[in-house]
N, C-alpha and C positions, 0 to 999 in steps of 0.2 A: 095295580098289577093283578092280572088274572091268571088262573091255572087253566091251561089248555091241554086236553087229552088228545094226543095224536091217534090216528087210525091204528097204528102199530100197537100203541099202549092199550087201546081199547080191546083189540083182538087178543093180545097176550093175556090181559087180565081176565077176559071172558073165558079163555081156556083154563086158566088156573082155578077160577071160581067153579067152573063145570066139573073139574077134576075133584075138588074138595066136596062138591055137592053129591057126588056118587056115594060117598061114605057118610056124609052128614050135611044135609041141606041147610040146617040152621047155622052151622059153623061157616059155611060158604058165604051166607048173607052177612054174618057178623064180620068175617074177614074183610070182605069188600067194603062194608060200611066203615069199619075202623081204619082201614088203609086210606080210603078217600078222605075221611075226616082229618087225618094227619097230613095228607098231601096238600089239602087246601089251606094248611097253616104255613106252608113253605114261604109264601110271600112275606111273612112277618120277619123272617131271617133267612133269606135265600142262600147265603154263603156259609151257613152254619154246618152244613153237611160236607163230607169229604169230597175233594176233587176226584173226578173219575180217573181210575187207573187205565182205562181203555182209550181215553182221549187226552191229548196234551193241550187242553184248553181250560183256562181258569173258570169259564162260565158253564162248564158241564160238570154236574155233580151227581153223587150217588146217595140215595136215601135208602137206608136199610130198614126192613120191616119183616119180622118173623122169618128171617132167613132168605127173604126175597130182596132183590136190589132193583130199585127204580132209578133209571137214568133220567135226569132232567137237565134242560138247558135254560139258563137265565138270559133273557133278552128284556124287552120292555114288559114281557110276561114270563110266566113259568111254563115251559113246554115239557110235558111228560112224554119222553121219547119211547120208553119201553120198560118192561119188567122181566126179570129172569131170576132163576135160582141155580139149579145145577147145570142147566143148559148154557151153552156159551153164547155170549152176545155176538151176533153177526150184524155188522154195519151195512 
């Protein structure tokens, strides 16, 4: 099982990291590295995170990290669909 980053996830993560970097570039790098490290462990126990409240599907989950929510889908792989915080998820 692989972890696949969708274009949407990559774009949203890039915006978050750029925002953090304005105030502290080192924290931005650490945030991204720590998040990705944890996300790449999801295949070990993909159903251990809560089912998404936004989708009524057993295979769509939410991973919480430092106030951010990563939406992912479990298929034969783990698809990272997006990441948000205060902004509302728009499907």
